[in-house]
N, C-alpha and C positions, 0 to 999 in steps of 0.2 A: 530502537527512535531517535535519533538525534536530538541535542536540546538547547535552544541559543536563548540568551536571557543580555540583554545589554539597559546600562542607563546613563543618561547624559543629565548630571549636576550639579549640584555649587558643593556639596561635602565628596571627600570621598569614597570610592566606589568598589574596592576590592574586597572589602569584608563581603560585602551587601552580593556582589558576583557570584563568589562561593557560594552563597547562603541561596540563594537561587537554582544555580546546580543541584544543590542536593535538595530540592525538591523537586527538579526533573530527572532523578534517579530512576524513577518511578519505571524511565522510557527504555533505561538498559543503555548501556556505556561499553568501551574500553579504552576510550583517553579522555582528557578533561584539557582547557588550557582558558586563559586572562588573556586579554590585552588593551591599556590602558593610553590616554594620549596625556603626558605629563610635560609640561613646557614646548606643546606642540612637535615633542618627537613621542614613533611607537615605541609603548616597550611590550614585553612579551614572556609570559612563561606557560610551562606544558609542560604534562604528564602523561605517561604511559599508565593503566590501571584504573585505581578509585581516585575519587575526588580528595581525599587525606592525601595522594601521595602529591598530588597539585598543594594542599592544603602546606605538606613538609618541605615541600621545593620554593615557596613563600618567606616559610618562616627565618628558610637561609638563606635567600634574594628577594628582599620584598621587593615590591612593584608598585605603586599605587599613580591613583588621579582622578578629575572629576571626570572622565567619561571613559566608559569601555564597555567591551565583549565577552562573553563570555560562552562558551558550548560544551556543550558532554559528544563525545562523535560513537559512530557504532561504527565502523567501519564498514565503507563500500566501496571507491578507488584504493586500494594500497592497502598493505597490512597494518595492522593497531601498532602502529610504533609512534616514540615522542612524533619524529620527524614529521608524521603526516596526520598528527593531531591538529587542531584546529586552533587559535586564528592561526591563519596562513596570511602572508604579507609579500607585498609586492613591490618596490620603490614605496610611496607615499600612501600605501594601501592597506588596511588589515581586511580581512572578511569573515567569518561566521558563517557557516551554508549548509543546508538540512536540503536532504533530495537529489535527486540526479543532474547531473550536465550533462543529458546524452549526445549533444558536438563536441563535445572537449576536444577531441582528438584531434577534430581537423581546424579547431581552434588555436591549439597547442602550435601544431606543424604550419601555422600563416604565418607563427613569431621563431620558426626554426632560425638558428642562425642570427637571430635578432636579441633574442632574450634567452634568460638562464631559468629552466625550472630543476627546483630541488628536490618537491616533493612525487610520487605516484598520484596523486588525486585528481578530480576532475575540479574540486574547486579553487586550486591553485590559480586557474586559467582567468578565472573573475577578477584577480585582484592585478595579475599582468592587464588583462583588457582596461581595466578604468585607468592605472597608473598609465598605460600607455597614454590615451584619449587628452590625459592631463599634461604628459609630457611634450604635446603636442599643441598645446595653446588649448584645451577646452577646460571649461571652467567647471569645478566637481558636479554639481547636478548636472548638469549636458553630458558630462562623460558615464555618470551613470543611467544616465538616460539610454546614452546609445547603445553601454553595455548590455542593459535587459534587450534591448532587442535584437541582439545575437544572439542569443543563450537560449538553445531549445532544454526542454527536458521540465522537470516539475521542481521545483524549488524555495525554499525560504532564505533569504540572506540580509543580514546587518551586517554594516559595512561602518569602519571611520578612516577617517586621513590623516597623515601627516599636516600639521598648519588648519586644522579644525578644527581646534578643543570644542566647539560650540555644538558639533553636529555628527550624528549617527543619521545614516540612510540605512531605510529595510527595502526590503519587498515580496512576494511572493506571488507565487505560480503554481498550484496544485499542491504544495505546501501551507499548512495552519502556521499565520504569522499574528501575533497581536499586541496592543499598542498600551500601556498603561498609562495612566494621568498622576503627575505630583503637584507637589506646591510649590513651583519654583524647580522644577526637574520633570522628566518623563521618562520610559522605559521603553524596552520591548520583549517579548518573550515568546517561545512556543505557543503557551497558552495561559491560561489566565492561575493553574499553579503557581508557574513560576514566576509570576508576579502578586503572589497571596499576600507574601510580606509586603510589598510595594506599594500595592494600588488594588482599591477596588472597583475605581472606574476604567472599565476599557472598550479601546473602540479592536474591535476583529476589522482587519482588513478584509476587500473582497476579491474573489479571481483576478489577479493582472494588478491589482492594485501597487505601487508603491510610493514611499513618503519621506520627507524630511525632517527630523527632528531633533528642535533644538530644546533647550531649559521651557522656553517658557513658548514656543508656538511650534505647532503640529502643519504640516502642508503635508494632503494626501492628492494621488493624482491615479487616475484608472489606467485601462491597459491602453488606453489610446495619448494617454498624457495630458486628458483634462482633470482639472483643480476640480477636487467632489470634499463630500461629507459625509463623514459616516456616523450611525449613532453611535454615543455612547452609553455601553451599559454597565449600569451597577451590580457590581456582585455582593452576596452576603459574606462572603468572605469563609466561610465550612470549607471541610476540604472537597466534601463533595461536590458543592456546586463549582467553583474551580476546577475540578477536572471532569465536569459537564462543560465549563466552559460557557458559552453562548448556545449550545445547545438543547434539544428542550427533553431530549433520552438520551442515552450512551448509546444505545444503536446508533441513532442516527449518524454520534459525535465518532462513532466506531465509524460507521461507513463513509463519512467524509476524510480517515484519516487513510485511504487505500491507498493515493498515489504514495505515501510515504511507506507504508505496510511490504506495501509490494515492492518499493525499491529495496527495503530490507531485506526483506523473503533471499532478494536476488544476491545480496553481498555475498551470501556464504558458497553461493553456485556457480557466480559467474563475474568472468576476470573480462570486466567492461573497456580494460588498458586496451586487452588483444582479441576482445569478442570468443572468448572460447570460456566454454565448459569449466570451472577446478577439479581438480583430480582431490579425493577425498581419501583421508587415511582409514582401511581398511576396506574399502567398497572399492570393486572393480566389479565387474555386470561382464568380462569377457566372455568367459564360460558357464553365465545363469544360465540354465539349463528355461527356466521357467520362474516369474516373478509373481507371488502370492499376493496380491492387496488385502489386508483384511482390516474394516473399520466403521465406525458406526455412527446411523444421520448424517449430516452433513458432511459429513469428514468421507464418508461411505462414498460420496456422488463425485467428490474429488477426486477419490480415486477409481469411480468409474472412467470419468475424463481423462483419467489418465493410463488408462487401457488403453483408449483409442493412438497417448503420445506414443506409451513406450511400441505398440506392437506397428505402429506406421512408421516413426522417425527412428527408431531403434533396431525394427525384426525381433524384438524379444517378445515371446509369447507368454503374453498378462491376462491372472484370472483377479476379480476382486469378488470379493464375500463381504458379507452381514456379519463379523465377528460374533453375535448371539446365534446363528445358524452354522458359522462356520466349526465351532468349538465343540457341536452335539454333533452333527456332522462326521463328524472322525474322519476323512478324507485323506484318501493317500496322497502322499506327497512323496516327490523327485527331492532323492537328497544333493541333488543337482542344484537346486532350486533358490529360490529366495525369499525369505514372505518377509514385507512390507507392512511395517503398522502404523494406521494413521491417527492421531486424537492432537486435540488441541489441548488438553489437559495432561498428557502420558498418564491417568490414571483409569481411564474408562473401562471400568470392570471388566466385559465382556472381552475386550481389544488384548487387553494385560494377559487372561485367561489364552486365549486366540494363538497371544505369540509364543509364550512359554509351551502351548501341546509343538507348534513347529520346531522349538528349540527339542523335546523331547523327540522330534522325529528325524535331528540331525542336518535342519535347516541354518544357513547361516541367516543373518535376523538385524534387519532395520528397524529404527523407530523413529517416525516424522511428527515431533511434538512441537508445542510451542512452550514449551518448563522443560529446562534441560536436566533440572534435580528432578524430576518424576519418576515412579517407578518405573517405565518404561524403556526411560534413556536411560538408564543405570543397567537393566537388564540385560537389552541387547543388544546385540555384536557389533553394531556402530549406531550413532546418536544421532540424531540430522537438526538441525535446530529450521523452524520457519519463521522465527523474527521478529512476530506480530506485535510483541509486547502485549501489556495484560488486557482482557477481553473481558467489559465488564454485563453487557447485554448477554442476555441467555441465547438468544441466538444469533449463530455464530454470521460473522460479513470479513470483517478482515480477515478472520483468521482463515476463513473457506479458501481467499484469493491469494492469503502467504502459501497456501499447500498446495494450491494449483498452481504458482510461479515456482515453487519449489519443485512440484514433481515437475513439470515440465524442464526445469533445468534439470533435473535430473535424468533425462529422457535423454536428451543431448549429449552428455554424458557418456551414457551408455549406449547410445550411436559411436560416438568415437571408440570408444574401449572396443565395443565387437568390430570395427571396420567397414561399418556399413554408411558413413558418409566420410566426404574427404573434404579438409580444409576450407572450401572457399563453402562449402553446403553449413558449416558448423559457424564460420563467421556469421552467416545471413541469416541462422537461425537465431544465435544469441544477439546478434541486433535487433533483431522486429522484438524480443523478448524487453529486453534494457527500451523499448519506445514505452511500454506498457505503462511505468508512473505517470504517462504524461496524458496517456490516450483515458486512464480511468480517470485522469482530474476531470479531462476533457468532456467524459460522460455524467460527468457530476453534473452539470454546466443540465442536463434532463431534469434538474430537479422539479419546478416550477410545472413543464409539462405535464411531468409526473402526476403531480398535486391535480391536476385538471383530471383525470383520467382515475383516478383511485377515485372519484366522489363514484361515478358508476359502479365500478368493482364494488365499493363499498356495499352496495345497496344488492347483491347479490345473493344465491344461497349457495351457489355451486358454479366453480371455473377451472378451465383447463388450461395444462401451459404443453405446446407440442415444437416437438425438437426432433433432428436428426443427424446421425454421425457423435462428435463432441458434443453437440447443442442437444441432444437428448435426455444425460446425465444432467445439466443445466435446468431443464424442464421440469426435473421431478427436484432438484430444490428449487426451482422458483415456487413448485406448489407447494415442496416441506414449507419455505417460508410464509405462504400467505397462511396455511394451519396453524401454524406455529403462534405465528401475534395478534394472526384477528379475530381464527376460529373460524372461519368459511372452509366449506369445504371443497378441497382442491387434489387434482387430478394432473400427475404428468405423464404423456404418451410420446411411443414414437412415433411419429406422424405417420409414417409409412405402417403404422398397424389401427389405424384409427377401422377401417374397412373390415378387421376381423371383430368387432366388437364396439369399441367403445364410441361408436358414433352413434350410438341408438340412443345414450347421454344426453346429445345437440338437441335445443329447442329453442323457438324464438326467443330473443334475448341471451342468451347462454356466454355468460366470457370466455374467449379464447383465446390467449395469449401464445404469440405466433414465434420462436425466435430463429429467425430466419438471414443470414449472413451472404451477401452476394460471393458466395463459395461453391463449390463443385455440385453439391445435392439443392441447391437452393430453387430450382426449377420443381424438382421433385416437391419440396415442401411446400412452395407455394399452390402446386396441385392439389397438395391434401388442405390448405389453407383454403382455395375455393369449394372445396367437397363439406367443411363445413361453413362456409357464409352462405351457401346455399339452403342452405336447413336454416339459417334463421338466425346465427351464432353471429355475438358482437366482438369483429375483431379487433385484438390488436396486435399490431403488426409491429416489431423488434426486429430492427436489421440496419446495413449499414447505409449511405447516400447511393451507392448504385444500387443498393436494391430495393430503397424507397422510390427511385425512378421506375426500373422497371416493374414495380408490382404496388407502389404505393394506393393507389386510386381501387385495389380491390379490396381494400381494408378499413374499417372504419376509423380505426386511428393507424396512426405510425410515430413509433418512438426512432429517432436516428441518432445511431449510436455514431462515435469515431471510426471511420475507417481502419482496418486492420487487418493484420494477416490471419489465414484459416484457425492455425496454435493455436493463437490470442487470444480468440474471438472467443470463447468460452469465459477467460477473465476478464476482459473487456465488457462483455455484456452483462455478467454482474452484477454490475451497479444497479442496472434500469430496475431487473427482479427484485432487487433488497429493494430501494428505493419504494416502488411501487406496494409490496406487502407492507413497507412503515407507515407511509400514507394510507392506508389503507386501513390499518388497525388504528389511526392516530382518529382517523374520523368516524369510528366504532367504538372510541373510548376506552380500549386495552389497558391491560396494564405490559406496555411495549415490551421493558426492558426484567422484569420478570413474570413472562406469560404463564398464568393456569397450568397448575399441576407438571412443572417443567423443572428439573435444575440445570442447571450450566455446567457440572461436571459429576456423568453418572458411575457411581464407586460401586453398586452396588446390582445385582441381576435383575 
């Protein structure tokens, strides 16, 4: 996850910006840089690799000033080079950016023949848009406001402008951004930990907010450009509290990080410039006869979703097995097949043993992991990152959606390598996938509605989740989340299986959560929903706007998730089931981050 820090102050800032970047190292990065204003001129220093390389550059070519912005970059658009490192300049404007600008290609094209772009990044277009408005005569604040209206995607921005030594402009949409309050100076940061050495009084910008920050004043505006006042949170200064920011639990923080972490998962697999799946060294699905996915728990449900993608998009036969059963079942394997182990930690004992079993049978192996130094990553033929960053909560959230994102991207790659989709279809699929960070950000706006629904769910002794197609595994994951952290008995079922036994469990008031976006299976799922409703179930329908219009009146409650492509629905709808489990558990007073009897990484049988 990229990191941002900025200071507008009365003393020099370079050393403190570097200190802030060091606090952000835990987020992961491949380059870093700072920009300052000195005597109304933009100065910049950037370096590929670790922050020590940037420090070395600054020692030999020092820059400093009383205002500056800094960034740790995890490459999304463009390779991890010094030229693509932030901050980016255009004319009078310097910018640092977390997230993805979805419509950057169209915005760049609008400047064709007018402006020269020197990087491969989506970020550079933001600087050009602001500078362009200024050259047309707009005041900087108006240029910034107009530019925000033109951007699509999920992002956090920090801006400094040549000639405005006392101002930093900031905005958030989908990616978190905080403002720190000081004495005669103020700050911006990706999270409170970046600001821990600078300020304990933090303002967390809300979705769509933008701000103008000076030494002595902070003006905040909402998404409709209305002036607003946001509360000040006093942090304890401890590292743990700073990492949680203004969130009550790590789990909630990690749920809200998903627009950013899904974006980072995309970075390794999708070339957003050309809307193509990235070819990966050592990975070729062309002659693979069968893909075997092995995983445990939440990761196994990600694998179950991926089975639909690999078979429907890539026409690649795929099986998914729970690693603890797979290793002892001693399955017959085709040596022309490939095994893919999925694990957040890369150390899960059963999954590692299953991976080794596949290797002993001559299969090519891959490991999709969040820890690239893990045993699975080292031992597999191909190590594939999900780039989710550290996940503290035991119940997986952001790692799950990062796994889904990576697996969908891999299925697109497999489809191209196997020759079953043409270029136009690949562009379409990749474009749909790059919209997911924004859609996940929009799905987080359901939080207040979900808190209300959790009031009733917290009183239940059992609950059921229904889905069809790729939403069936998501129903399993929804039930698992509720069990893990609220301790309420819950089961997930394929909606079409109700008549074969599970419907006997339905009685008056039983909560049934139905996952039914308006896709090709919608009418069948709604028919199953009516079956449980007629038997007294209290139905919560999670759907999209079209689905709500068609069937919302048939449910007791409706959660309207953003409209999205059929393939990306399992990722987008994950937000609702995670928040529903979280708020239910909070109401019941359980230990959300460390539920009883569970460990983050299961390294024993």
